[in-house]
N, C-alpha and C positions, 0 to 999 in steps of 0.2 A: 033110214037115217042110222039105226043101230049097225047095220051092216057096213055102211060107208066109214063109220068111226073105226070099226075093227079092221077094215081094209086099209085105211089111212094109217093106222097104228102099225100094221103089218108091214106096210110098204116102207114106213119110217124106220122101223126096226131093221128091215132087209138092207135098206140104204146105208144105215149106220153100220151094220156088220160089214158090208162091202167096203166102206170107206175106212174102217178099222183094219181090214185085211189088207188093203192097198197100203195103208200107212205102216203096218207091220212089215210088209215086203219091202217098201221103201227103206225102212230103217235097217232091215237085215242087209239089203244090198249096200247101203252106206257103211255099215260095219265091215262088210266083206271087202269093199274097196279100201277102207282104211287099214285093214289087216294086210291086204296085198301091197299097199304102198309102204307100209312099215317093214314088210319083208324085203321088198326091193331095196330100201334104204339100207337095211343091215347087210344085205348081200353086197351092195355097192361099197359100204364102209369097210367090209372084210377084204374086198379087192383093193381099195385104196391102201389099207394097212399092209397088205402083203406087198404091194408095190413099193411102198415107203421103206419096208424092212429090206427088200431086195436092193433098192438103190442105196440104202445106208450101208448095207453089207459090202456091196461092191466099192463103194467110196473108201471104206476103211480098208479094204484089201488092197486098193490102188494107191492110198496115201496113209500108211499106218502112223507115221510120225505126226503128221497133221492132225489125225484123229486123236492121238494121245495129248497133244498140246492143247487142242480145243476142249477136250474133256478136263484137263487140268485147270484151264482158264475158267471154265464153267463152274467148276468146284470152288475155285477161289472167290469167284463173283457171288456164288450162293452163299457161302460161308461169311463173306463180308457183308452181304445184305441181312442175314440173320443176325449177325453180331450187332449190326447198327440198329436193327429192330428191338433186340433185346435191351441194349444200352439205352435207347430212346424210351422205352417202356419203363425201365428202372428210373431214369432221371424224371420222367413225368410223375411217377409215384412219389419221388422224394419231394418234389416241388409242392405237390398236392397235400402232402402231410406236413410240411413246414408251414403252409399257409393256414391249416386248420388249427395248428397249435398256438400260433400268435394271435 
């Protein structure tokens, strides 16, 4: 009886160690797969950025006037949007302040 309890405990410990080892191996493989996927994504992103840069460079070389006009228009639009946001924030603050005073 005593021997069988020790044997059962030993078997259970052995099984637990084996399962823990398999779980650790599975976790390590999952991490390794995730790192590999992240590396592939970064590499593909780098290729896409290089391709975008090359395309943009060729487009500017072929149509420099169009590039200058587009850049100017984008700057004007960004400036107008920023100005509108600042003006709106200032007006909202004034309205809030006047409501509190009355």
